[in-house]
PDB file of N, CA, C and O in Angstrom:
ATOM      1  N   MET A   1      69.991 141.204 135.154  1.00  0.00           N
ATOM      2  CA  MET A   1      71.158 142.049 135.131  1.00  0.00           C
ATOM      3  C   MET A   1      70.961 143.157 136.172  1.00  0.00           C
ATOM      4  O   MET A   1      69.915 143.806 136.206  1.00  0.00           O
ATOM      5  N   ALA A   2      71.965 143.363 137.013  1.00  0.00           N
ATOM      6  CA  ALA A   2      71.900 144.400 138.041  1.00  0.00           C
ATOM      7  C   ALA A   2      72.470 145.711 137.507  1.00  0.00           C
ATOM      8  O   ALA A   2      73.521 145.746 136.868  1.00  0.00           O
ATOM      9  N   TYR A   3      71.757 146.758 137.786  1.00  0.00           N
ATOM     10  CA  TYR A   3      72.196 148.100 137.379  1.00  0.00           C
ATOM     11  C   TYR A   3      73.157 148.652 138.419  1.00  0.00           C
ATOM     12  O   TYR A   3      72.867 148.614 139.615  1.00  0.00           O
ATOM     13  N   LEU A   4      74.292 149.162 137.977  1.00  0.00           N
ATOM     14  CA  LEU A   4      75.273 149.751 138.873  1.00  0.00           C
ATOM     15  C   LEU A   4      75.570 151.179 138.423  1.00  0.00           C
ATOM     16  O   LEU A   4      76.341 151.376 137.484  1.00  0.00           O
ATOM     17  N   PRO A   5      74.974 152.179 139.074  1.00  0.00           N
ATOM     18  CA  PRO A   5      75.210 153.566 138.680  1.00  0.00           C
ATOM     19  C   PRO A   5      76.688 153.932 138.812  1.00  0.00           C
ATOM     20  O   PRO A   5      77.370 153.491 139.737  1.00  0.00           O
ATOM     21  N   GLN A   6      77.169 154.744 137.873  1.00  0.00           N
ATOM     22  CA  GLN A   6      78.567 155.160 137.887  1.00  0.00           C
ATOM     23  C   GLN A   6      78.678 156.656 137.582  1.00  0.00           C
ATOM     24  O   GLN A   6      79.136 157.044 136.507  1.00  0.00           O
ATOM     25  N   PRO A   7      78.254 157.492 138.537  1.00  0.00           N
ATOM     26  CA  PRO A   7      78.367 158.940 138.300  1.00  0.00           C
ATOM     27  C   PRO A   7      79.835 159.352 138.224  1.00  0.00           C
ATOM     28  O   PRO A   7      80.708 158.713 138.811  1.00  0.00           O
ATOM     29  N   LEU A   8      80.083 160.420 137.495  1.00  0.00           N
ATOM     30  CA  LEU A   8      81.443 160.925 137.402  1.00  0.00           C
ATOM     31  C   LEU A   8      81.889 161.425 138.774  1.00  0.00           C
ATOM     32  O   LEU A   8      81.091 161.958 139.544  1.00  0.00           O
ATOM     33  N   ASP A   9      83.171 161.244 139.066  1.00  0.00           N
ATOM     34  CA  ASP A   9      83.724 161.664 140.355  1.00  0.00           C
ATOM     35  C   ASP A   9      84.023 163.155 140.317  1.00  0.00           C
ATOM     36  O   ASP A   9      84.879 163.612 139.558  1.00  0.00           O
ATOM     37  N   GLU A  10      83.323 163.890 141.127  1.00  0.00           N
ATOM     38  CA  GLU A  10      83.517 165.338 141.191  1.00  0.00           C
ATOM     39  C   GLU A  10      84.115 165.751 142.527  1.00  0.00           C
ATOM     40  O   GLU A  10      84.206 166.941 142.830  1.00  0.00           O
ATOM     41  N   SER A  11      84.521 164.778 143.320  1.00  0.00           N
ATOM     42  CA  SER A  11      84.978 165.050 144.690  1.00  0.00           C
ATOM     43  C   SER A  11      86.234 165.912 144.755  1.00  0.00           C
ATOM     44  O   SER A  11      86.480 166.560 145.772  1.00  0.00           O
ATOM     45  N   LYS A  12      87.020 165.931 143.708  1.00  0.00           N
ATOM     46  CA  LYS A  12      88.265 166.701 143.724  1.00  0.00           C
ATOM     47  C   LYS A  12      88.141 168.035 142.998  1.00  0.00           C
ATOM     48  O   LYS A  12      89.136 168.732 142.800  1.00  0.00           O
ATOM     49  N   VAL A  13      86.928 168.390 142.603  1.00  0.00           N
ATOM     50  CA  VAL A  13      86.705 169.650 141.901  1.00  0.00           C
ATOM     51  C   VAL A  13      86.503 170.755 142.933  1.00  0.00           C
ATOM     52  O   VAL A  13      85.595 170.689 143.761  1.00  0.00           O
ATOM     53  N   ASP A  14      87.355 171.764 142.871  1.00  0.00           N
ATOM     54  CA  ASP A  14      87.219 172.934 143.740  1.00  0.00           C
ATOM     55  C   ASP A  14      86.608 174.060 142.927  1.00  0.00           C
ATOM     56  O   ASP A  14      87.121 174.428 141.871  1.00  0.00           O
ATOM     57  N   LEU A  15      85.521 174.595 143.424  1.00  0.00           N
ATOM     58  CA  LEU A  15      84.855 175.695 142.737  1.00  0.00           C
ATOM     59  C   LEU A  15      85.349 177.028 143.284  1.00  0.00           C
ATOM     60  O   LEU A  15      85.626 177.150 144.477  1.00  0.00           O
ATOM     61  N   PRO A  16      85.457 178.021 142.418  1.00  0.00           N
ATOM     62  CA  PRO A  16      85.832 179.348 142.914  1.00  0.00           C
ATOM     63  C   PRO A  16      84.700 179.936 143.748  1.00  0.00           C
ATOM     64  O   PRO A  16      83.539 179.555 143.598  1.00  0.00           O
ATOM     65  N   GLU A  17      85.050 180.857 144.614  1.00  0.00           N
ATOM     66  CA  GLU A  17      84.030 181.532 145.418  1.00  0.00           C
ATOM     67  C   GLU A  17      83.195 182.429 144.524  1.00  0.00           C
ATOM     68  O   GLU A  17      83.603 182.779 143.416  1.00  0.00           O
ATOM     69  N   GLY A  18      82.031 182.792 145.013  1.00  0.00           N
ATOM     70  CA  GLY A  18      81.198 183.719 144.279  1.00  0.00           C
ATOM     71  C   GLY A  18      80.174 183.068 143.367  1.00  0.00           C
ATOM     72  O   GLY A  18      79.597 183.733 142.506  1.00  0.00           O
ATOM     73  N   LEU A  19      79.943 181.777 143.546  1.00  0.00           N
ATOM     74  CA  LEU A  19      78.967 181.082 142.702  1.00  0.00           C
ATOM     75  C   LEU A  19      77.625 180.888 143.394  1.00  0.00           C
ATOM     76  O   LEU A  19      76.784 180.120 142.927  1.00  0.00           O
ATOM     77  N   ASP A  20      77.428 181.581 144.501  1.00  0.00           N
ATOM     78  CA  ASP A  20      76.189 181.404 145.268  1.00  0.00           C
ATOM     79  C   ASP A  20      74.950 181.759 144.454  1.00  0.00           C
ATOM     80  O   ASP A  20      73.955 181.033 144.482  1.00  0.00           O
ATOM     81  N   GLU A  21      75.009 182.861 143.736  1.00  0.00           N
ATOM     82  CA  GLU A  21      73.848 183.297 142.958  1.00  0.00           C
ATOM     83  C   GLU A  21      73.540 182.308 141.834  1.00  0.00           C
ATOM     84  O   GLU A  21      72.380 181.974 141.593  1.00  0.00           O
ATOM     85  N   LEU A  22      74.583 181.845 141.153  1.00  0.00           N
ATOM     86  CA  LEU A  22      74.394 180.851 140.090  1.00  0.00           C
ATOM     87  C   LEU A  22      73.842 179.551 140.669  1.00  0.00           C
ATOM     88  O   LEU A  22      72.918 178.960 140.110  1.00  0.00           O
ATOM     89  N   THR A  23      74.407 179.113 141.781  1.00  0.00           N
ATOM     90  CA  THR A  23      73.944 177.881 142.427  1.00  0.00           C
ATOM     91  C   THR A  23      72.474 177.991 142.800  1.00  0.00           C
ATOM     92  O   THR A  23      71.705 177.057 142.573  1.00  0.00           O
ATOM     93  N   GLU A  24      72.081 179.115 143.365  1.00  0.00           N
ATOM     94  CA  GLU A  24      70.685 179.292 143.789  1.00  0.00           C
ATOM     95  C   GLU A  24      69.745 179.345 142.584  1.00  0.00           C
ATOM     96  O   GLU A  24      68.640 178.805 142.632  1.00  0.00           O
ATOM     97  N   SER A  25      70.182 179.995 141.507  1.00  0.00           N
ATOM     98  CA  SER A  25      69.354 180.039 140.286  1.00  0.00           C
ATOM     99  C   SER A  25      69.169 178.642 139.700  1.00  0.00           C
ATOM    100  O   SER A  25      68.068 178.267 139.297  1.00  0.00           O
ATOM    101  N   LEU A  26      70.246 177.886 139.660  1.00  0.00           N
ATOM    102  CA  LEU A  26      70.144 176.514 139.142  1.00  0.00           C
ATOM    103  C   LEU A  26      69.290 175.646 140.061  1.00  0.00           C
ATOM    104  O   LEU A  26      68.495 174.837 139.582  1.00  0.00           O
ATOM    105  N   ALA A  27      69.444 175.804 141.367  1.00  0.00           N
ATOM    106  CA  ALA A  27      68.655 175.021 142.324  1.00  0.00           C
ATOM    107  C   ALA A  27      67.170 175.305 142.149  1.00  0.00           C
ATOM    108  O   ALA A  27      66.347 174.390 142.170  1.00  0.00           O
ATOM    109  N   LYS A  28      66.836 176.579 141.977  1.00  0.00           N
ATOM    110  CA  LYS A  28      65.433 176.936 141.765  1.00  0.00           C
ATOM    111  C   LYS A  28      64.920 176.286 140.484  1.00  0.00           C
ATOM    112  O   LYS A  28      63.801 175.774 140.448  1.00  0.00           O
ATOM    113  N   ASN A  29      65.735 176.307 139.437  1.00  0.00           N
ATOM    114  CA  ASN A  29      65.299 175.700 138.174  1.00  0.00           C
ATOM    115  C   ASN A  29      65.149 174.186 138.305  1.00  0.00           C
ATOM    116  O   ASN A  29      64.232 173.604 137.726  1.00  0.00           O
ATOM    117  N   VAL A  30      66.036 173.547 139.056  1.00  0.00           N
ATOM    118  CA  VAL A  30      65.910 172.103 139.310  1.00  0.00           C
ATOM    119  C   VAL A  30      64.543 171.817 139.928  1.00  0.00           C
ATOM    120  O   VAL A  30      63.849 170.884 139.525  1.00  0.00           O
ATOM    121  N   HIS A  31      64.169 172.633 140.911  1.00  0.00           N
ATOM    122  CA  HIS A  31      62.861 172.451 141.565  1.00  0.00           C
ATOM    123  C   HIS A  31      61.716 172.698 140.582  1.00  0.00           C
ATOM    124  O   HIS A  31      60.725 171.967 140.582  1.00  0.00           O
ATOM    125  N   GLU A  32      61.853 173.727 139.749  1.00  0.00           N
ATOM    126  CA  GLU A  32      60.811 174.042 138.771  1.00  0.00           C
ATOM    127  C   GLU A  32      60.633 172.901 137.763  1.00  0.00           C
ATOM    128  O   GLU A  32      59.507 172.557 137.405  1.00  0.00           O
ATOM    129  N   VAL A  33      61.735 172.324 137.315  1.00  0.00           N
ATOM    130  CA  VAL A  33      61.657 171.199 136.366  1.00  0.00           C
ATOM    131  C   VAL A  33      60.986 170.001 137.037  1.00  0.00           C
ATOM    132  O   VAL A  33      60.103 169.371 136.456  1.00  0.00           O
ATOM    133  N   TRP A  34      61.410 169.692 138.264  1.00  0.00           N
ATOM    134  CA  TRP A  34      60.808 168.576 139.001  1.00  0.00           C
ATOM    135  C   TRP A  34      59.310 168.819 139.196  1.00  0.00           C
ATOM    136  O   TRP A  34      58.492 167.932 138.951  1.00  0.00           O
ATOM    137  N   SER A  35      58.959 170.033 139.642  1.00  0.00           N
ATOM    138  CA  SER A  35      57.549 170.357 139.888  1.00  0.00           C
ATOM    139  C   SER A  35      56.725 170.268 138.614  1.00  0.00           C
ATOM    140  O   SER A  35      55.619 169.727 138.623  1.00  0.00           O
ATOM    141  N   SER A  36      57.254 170.792 137.527  1.00  0.00           N
ATOM    142  CA  SER A  36      56.533 170.738 136.243  1.00  0.00           C
ATOM    143  C   SER A  36      56.257 169.303 135.829  1.00  0.00           C
ATOM    144  O   SER A  36      55.170 168.979 135.351  1.00  0.00           O
ATOM    145  N   GLY A  37      57.240 168.459 136.014  1.00  0.00           N
ATOM    146  CA  GLY A  37      57.062 167.045 135.672  1.00  0.00           C
ATOM    147  C   GLY A  37      55.997 166.380 136.520  1.00  0.00           C
ATOM    148  O   GLY A  37      55.154 165.640 136.013  1.00  0.00           O
ATOM    149  N   ARG A  38      56.043 166.648 137.808  1.00  0.00           N
ATOM    150  CA  ARG A  38      55.033 166.070 138.703  1.00  0.00           C
ATOM    151  C   ARG A  38      53.631 166.552 138.346  1.00  0.00           C
ATOM    152  O   ARG A  38      52.698 165.755 138.249  1.00  0.00           O
ATOM    153  N   LEU A  39      53.491 167.855 138.153  1.00  0.00           N
ATOM    154  CA  LEU A  39      52.170 168.398 137.826  1.00  0.00           C
ATOM    155  C   LEU A  39      51.663 167.832 136.501  1.00  0.00           C
ATOM    156  O   LEU A  39      50.470 167.562 136.363  1.00  0.00           O
ATOM    157  N   ALA A  40      52.552 167.650 135.531  1.00  0.00           N
ATOM    158  CA  ALA A  40      52.163 167.073 134.237  1.00  0.00           C
ATOM    159  C   ALA A  40      51.694 165.627 134.397  1.00  0.00           C
ATOM    160  O   ALA A  40      50.898 165.133 133.599  1.00  0.00           O
ATOM    161  N   GLU A  41      52.194 164.955 135.433  1.00  0.00           N
ATOM    162  CA  GLU A  41      51.789 163.568 135.704  1.00  0.00           C
ATOM    163  C   GLU A  41      50.531 163.492 136.563  1.00  0.00           C
ATOM    164  O   GLU A  41      50.098 162.400 136.932  1.00  0.00           O
ATOM    165  N   GLY A  42      49.940 164.644 136.883  1.00  0.00           N
ATOM    166  CA  GLY A  42      48.698 164.654 137.645  1.00  0.00           C
ATOM    167  C   GLY A  42      48.859 164.817 139.145  1.00  0.00           C
ATOM    168  O   GLY A  42      47.882 164.708 139.886  1.00  0.00           O
ATOM    169  N   TRP A  43      50.083 165.079 139.607  1.00  0.00           N
ATOM    170  CA  TRP A  43      50.298 165.293 141.034  1.00  0.00           C
ATOM    171  C   TRP A  43      49.778 166.665 141.429  1.00  0.00           C
ATOM    172  O   TRP A  43      49.646 167.559 140.593  1.00  0.00           O
ATOM    173  N   LYS A  44      49.485 166.821 142.722  1.00  0.00           N
ATOM    174  CA  LYS A  44      49.066 168.102 143.270  1.00  0.00           C
ATOM    175  C   LYS A  44      49.656 168.237 144.668  1.00  0.00           C
ATOM    176  O   LYS A  44      50.194 167.284 145.231  1.00  0.00           O
ATOM    177  N   TRP A  45      49.541 169.448 145.214  1.00  0.00           N
ATOM    178  CA  TRP A  45      50.034 169.669 146.561  1.00  0.00           C
ATOM    179  C   TRP A  45      49.191 168.888 147.553  1.00  0.00           C
ATOM    180  O   TRP A  45      47.977 168.756 147.396  1.00  0.00           O
ATOM    181  N   GLY A  46      49.859 168.372 148.578  1.00  0.00           N
ATOM    182  CA  GLY A  46      49.203 167.723 149.701  1.00  0.00           C
ATOM    183  C   GLY A  46      50.091 167.863 150.918  1.00  0.00           C
ATOM    184  O   GLY A  46      51.302 168.028 150.770  1.00  0.00           O
ATOM    185  N   PRO A  47      49.537 167.805 152.113  1.00  0.00           N
ATOM    186  CA  PRO A  47      50.324 168.046 153.330  1.00  0.00           C
ATOM    187  C   PRO A  47      51.396 166.980 153.599  1.00  0.00           C
ATOM    188  O   PRO A  47      52.393 167.254 154.267  1.00  0.00           O
ATOM    189  N   VAL A  48      51.186 165.773 153.081  1.00  0.00           N
ATOM    190  CA  VAL A  48      52.180 164.699 153.186  1.00  0.00           C
ATOM    191  C   VAL A  48      52.259 163.987 151.838  1.00  0.00           C
ATOM    192  O   VAL A  48      51.306 163.997 151.058  1.00  0.00           O
ATOM    193  N   ARG A  49      53.403 163.374 151.580  1.00  0.00           N
ATOM    194  CA  ARG A  49      53.525 162.637 150.327  1.00  0.00           C
ATOM    195  C   ARG A  49      52.598 161.429 150.367  1.00  0.00           C
ATOM    196  O   ARG A  49      52.598 160.653 151.322  1.00  0.00           O
ATOM    197  N   ASP A  50      51.815 161.291 149.312  1.00  0.00           N
ATOM    198  CA  ASP A  50      50.891 160.170 149.176  1.00  0.00           C
ATOM    199  C   ASP A  50      50.916 159.762 147.711  1.00  0.00           C
ATOM    200  O   ASP A  50      50.291 160.399 146.863  1.00  0.00           O
ATOM    201  N   ASP A  51      51.652 158.683 147.424  1.00  0.00           N
ATOM    202  CA  ASP A  51      51.798 158.245 146.039  1.00  0.00           C
ATOM    203  C   ASP A  51      50.474 157.812 145.425  1.00  0.00           C
ATOM    204  O   ASP A  51      50.242 158.034 144.237  1.00  0.00           O
ATOM    205  N   ALA A  52      49.612 157.200 146.212  1.00  0.00           N
ATOM    206  CA  ALA A  52      48.327 156.739 145.693  1.00  0.00           C
ATOM    207  C   ALA A  52      47.449 157.914 145.261  1.00  0.00           C
ATOM    208  O   ALA A  52      46.770 157.846 144.236  1.00  0.00           O
ATOM    209  N   LYS A  53      47.468 158.989 146.048  1.00  0.00           N
ATOM    210  CA  LYS A  53      46.668 160.177 145.729  1.00  0.00           C
ATOM    211  C   LYS A  53      47.422 161.161 144.832  1.00  0.00           C
ATOM    212  O   LYS A  53      46.855 162.153 144.374  1.00  0.00           O
ATOM    213  N   LYS A  54      48.697 160.880 144.586  1.00  0.00           N
ATOM    214  CA  LYS A  54      49.577 161.790 143.829  1.00  0.00           C
ATOM    215  C   LYS A  54      49.601 163.176 144.478  1.00  0.00           C
ATOM    216  O   LYS A  54      49.361 164.195 143.830  1.00  0.00           O
ATOM    217  N   GLU A  55      49.899 163.176 145.778  1.00  0.00           N
ATOM    218  CA  GLU A  55      50.032 164.420 146.525  1.00  0.00           C
ATOM    219  C   GLU A  55      51.446 164.523 147.088  1.00  0.00           C
ATOM    220  O   GLU A  55      52.026 163.529 147.523  1.00  0.00           O
ATOM    221  N   HIS A  56      51.995 165.741 147.075  1.00  0.00           N
ATOM    222  CA  HIS A  56      53.358 165.949 147.573  1.00  0.00           C
ATOM    223  C   HIS A  56      53.451 167.338 148.215  1.00  0.00           C
ATOM    224  O   HIS A  56      52.992 168.319 147.631  1.00  0.00           O
ATOM    225  N   PRO A  57      54.042 167.425 149.409  1.00  0.00           N
ATOM    226  CA  PRO A  57      54.129 168.714 150.092  1.00  0.00           C
ATOM    227  C   PRO A  57      55.139 169.690 149.475  1.00  0.00           C
ATOM    228  O   PRO A  57      55.131 170.873 149.817  1.00  0.00           O
ATOM    229  N   CYS A  58      55.995 169.220 148.586  1.00  0.00           N
ATOM    230  CA  CYS A  58      57.001 170.105 147.975  1.00  0.00           C
ATOM    231  C   CYS A  58      56.532 170.735 146.667  1.00  0.00           C
ATOM    232  O   CYS A  58      57.317 171.389 145.980  1.00  0.00           O
ATOM    233  N   LEU A  59      55.284 170.548 146.324  1.00  0.00           N
ATOM    234  CA  LEU A  59      54.752 171.200 145.121  1.00  0.00           C
ATOM    235  C   LEU A  59      54.317 172.620 145.474  1.00  0.00           C
ATOM    236  O   LEU A  59      53.139 172.976 145.421  1.00  0.00           O
ATOM    237  N   ILE A  60      55.315 173.404 145.834  1.00  0.00           N
ATOM    238  CA  ILE A  60      55.166 174.805 146.210  1.00  0.00           C
ATOM    239  C   ILE A  60      56.330 175.568 145.587  1.00  0.00           C
ATOM    240  O   ILE A  60      57.296 174.952 145.138  1.00  0.00           O
ATOM    241  N   PRO A  61      56.256 176.891 145.553  1.00  0.00           N
ATOM    242  CA  PRO A  61      57.394 177.647 145.009  1.00  0.00           C
ATOM    243  C   PRO A  61      58.687 177.352 145.774  1.00  0.00           C
ATOM    244  O   PRO A  61      58.662 177.106 146.979  1.00  0.00           O
ATOM    245  N   TYR A  62      59.798 177.380 145.071  1.00  0.00           N
ATOM    246  CA  TYR A  62      61.115 177.110 145.657  1.00  0.00           C
ATOM    247  C   TYR A  62      61.345 177.948 146.911  1.00  0.00           C
ATOM    248  O   TYR A  62      61.861 177.447 147.910  1.00  0.00           O
ATOM    249  N   GLU A  63      60.967 179.204 146.859  1.00  0.00           N
ATOM    250  CA  GLU A  63      61.194 180.116 147.979  1.00  0.00           C
ATOM    251  C   GLU A  63      60.483 179.674 149.252  1.00  0.00           C
ATOM    252  O   GLU A  63      60.893 180.050 150.350  1.00  0.00           O
ATOM    253  N   GLU A  64      59.434 178.888 149.120  1.00  0.00           N
ATOM    254  CA  GLU A  64      58.670 178.434 150.284  1.00  0.00           C
ATOM    255  C   GLU A  64      59.143 177.092 150.832  1.00  0.00           C
ATOM    256  O   GLU A  64      58.649 176.635 151.863  1.00  0.00           O
ATOM    257  N   LEU A  65      60.092 176.459 150.153  1.00  0.00           N
ATOM    258  CA  LEU A  65      60.618 175.185 150.640  1.00  0.00           C
ATOM    259  C   LEU A  65      61.432 175.388 151.909  1.00  0.00           C
ATOM    260  O   LEU A  65      61.969 176.470 152.144  1.00  0.00           O
ATOM    261  N   SER A  66      61.519 174.355 152.719  1.00  0.00           N
ATOM    262  CA  SER A  66      62.393 174.402 153.890  1.00  0.00           C
ATOM    263  C   SER A  66      63.846 174.396 153.407  1.00  0.00           C
ATOM    264  O   SER A  66      64.124 174.013 152.271  1.00  0.00           O
ATOM    265  N   GLU A  67      64.752 174.813 154.259  1.00  0.00           N
ATOM    266  CA  GLU A  67      66.171 174.791 153.896  1.00  0.00           C
ATOM    267  C   GLU A  67      66.633 173.366 153.621  1.00  0.00           C
ATOM    268  O   GLU A  67      67.489 173.140 152.766  1.00  0.00           O
ATOM    269  N   GLU A  68      66.068 172.408 154.345  1.00  0.00           N
ATOM    270  CA  GLU A  68      66.421 171.001 154.117  1.00  0.00           C
ATOM    271  C   GLU A  68      66.043 170.569 152.704  1.00  0.00           C
ATOM    272  O   GLU A  68      66.827 169.905 152.026  1.00  0.00           O
ATOM    273  N   GLU A  69      64.854 170.940 152.261  1.00  0.00           N
ATOM    274  CA  GLU A  69      64.421 170.591 150.912  1.00  0.00           C
ATOM    275  C   GLU A  69      65.248 171.332 149.856  1.00  0.00           C
ATOM    276  O   GLU A  69      65.620 170.753 148.835  1.00  0.00           O
ATOM    277  N   LYS A  70      65.533 172.612 150.105  1.00  0.00           N
ATOM    278  CA  LYS A  70      66.351 173.372 149.167  1.00  0.00           C
ATOM    279  C   LYS A  70      67.740 172.761 149.011  1.00  0.00           C
ATOM    280  O   LYS A  70      68.344 172.843 147.942  1.00  0.00           O
ATOM    281  N   SER A  71      68.240 172.150 150.076  1.00  0.00           N
ATOM    282  CA  SER A  71      69.588 171.577 150.028  1.00  0.00           C
ATOM    283  C   SER A  71      69.689 170.462 148.993  1.00  0.00           C
ATOM    284  O   SER A  71      70.752 170.278 148.402  1.00  0.00           O
ATOM    285  N   TYR A  72      68.614 169.713 148.758  1.00  0.00           N
ATOM    286  CA  TYR A  72      68.623 168.674 147.723  1.00  0.00           C
ATOM    287  C   TYR A  72      68.812 169.298 146.344  1.00  0.00           C
ATOM    288  O   TYR A  72      69.593 168.806 145.529  1.00  0.00           O
ATOM    289  N   ASP A  73      68.087 170.387 146.093  1.00  0.00           N
ATOM    290  CA  ASP A  73      68.194 171.066 144.801  1.00  0.00           C
ATOM    291  C   ASP A  73      69.564 171.729 144.646  1.00  0.00           C
ATOM    292  O   ASP A  73      70.136 171.736 143.556  1.00  0.00           O
ATOM    293  N   ARG A  74      70.081 172.281 145.735  1.00  0.00           N
ATOM    294  CA  ARG A  74      71.416 172.903 145.683  1.00  0.00           C
ATOM    295  C   ARG A  74      72.494 171.863 145.399  1.00  0.00           C
ATOM    296  O   ARG A  74      73.442 172.135 144.663  1.00  0.00           O
ATOM    297  N   ALA A  75      72.353 170.682 145.973  1.00  0.00           N
ATOM    298  CA  ALA A  75      73.340 169.621 145.723  1.00  0.00           C
ATOM    299  C   ALA A  75      73.355 169.242 144.246  1.00  0.00           C
ATOM    300  O   ALA A  75      74.423 169.038 143.670  1.00  0.00           O
ATOM    301  N   THR A  76      72.189 169.147 143.635  1.00  0.00           N
ATOM    302  CA  THR A  76      72.117 168.852 142.199  1.00  0.00           C
ATOM    303  C   THR A  76      72.746 169.990 141.405  1.00  0.00           C
ATOM    304  O   THR A  76      73.485 169.747 140.451  1.00  0.00           O
ATOM    305  N   ALA A  77      72.462 171.213 141.787  1.00  0.00           N
ATOM    306  CA  ALA A  77      73.025 172.373 141.090  1.00  0.00           C
ATOM    307  C   ALA A  77      74.541 172.376 141.193  1.00  0.00           C
ATOM    308  O   ALA A  77      75.226 172.580 140.191  1.00  0.00           O
ATOM    309  N   LEU A  78      75.079 172.153 142.398  1.00  0.00           N
ATOM    310  CA  LEU A  78      76.525 172.157 142.573  1.00  0.00           C
ATOM    311  C   LEU A  78      77.187 171.031 141.784  1.00  0.00           C
ATOM    312  O   LEU A  78      78.261 171.216 141.212  1.00  0.00           O
ATOM    313  N   SER A  79      76.559 169.894 141.757  1.00  0.00           N
ATOM    314  CA  SER A  79      77.087 168.779 140.978  1.00  0.00           C
ATOM    315  C   SER A  79      77.157 169.134 139.493  1.00  0.00           C
ATOM    316  O   SER A  79      78.127 168.811 138.806  1.00  0.00           O
ATOM    317  N   THR A  80      76.116 169.801 139.017  1.00  0.00           N
ATOM    318  CA  THR A  80      76.086 170.228 137.617  1.00  0.00           C
ATOM    319  C   THR A  80      77.204 171.229 137.324  1.00  0.00           C
ATOM    320  O   THR A  80      77.883 171.124 136.303  1.00  0.00           O
ATOM    321  N   ILE A  81      77.391 172.188 138.212  1.00  0.00           N
ATOM    322  CA  ILE A  81      78.434 173.186 138.005  1.00  0.00           C
ATOM    323  C   ILE A  81      79.813 172.504 137.989  1.00  0.00           C
ATOM    324  O   ILE A  81      80.654 172.828 137.151  1.00  0.00           O
ATOM    325  N   LYS A  82      80.036 171.583 138.895  1.00  0.00           N
ATOM    326  CA  LYS A  82      81.332 170.897 138.966  1.00  0.00           C
ATOM    327  C   LYS A  82      81.621 170.088 137.714  1.00  0.00           C
ATOM    328  O   LYS A  82      82.767 170.004 137.273  1.00  0.00           O
ATOM    329  N   LEU A  83      80.578 169.489 137.139  1.00  0.00           N
ATOM    330  CA  LEU A  83      80.799 168.700 135.924  1.00  0.00           C
ATOM    331  C   LEU A  83      81.060 169.602 134.745  1.00  0.00           C
ATOM    332  O   LEU A  83      81.269 169.118 133.633  1.00  0.00           O
TER     333      LEU A  83
END
């Protein structure tokens, strides 16, 4: 049986302005939850992702992530707010 994801359509949801602080707080928490899970599974920081060694370069505080990495967490946060 093939799995077919069916996320809710949020493309037509317009958010009011002024949600930047909420979005950033949620994005930081998304990263904290992800990091906590990885660390609980035995992962640690490493300069490059290495699944065999359980090393990941994003196991750092949210504030130290690149803007590109933060954008993934912000997208999850915005999706949550829209739903």
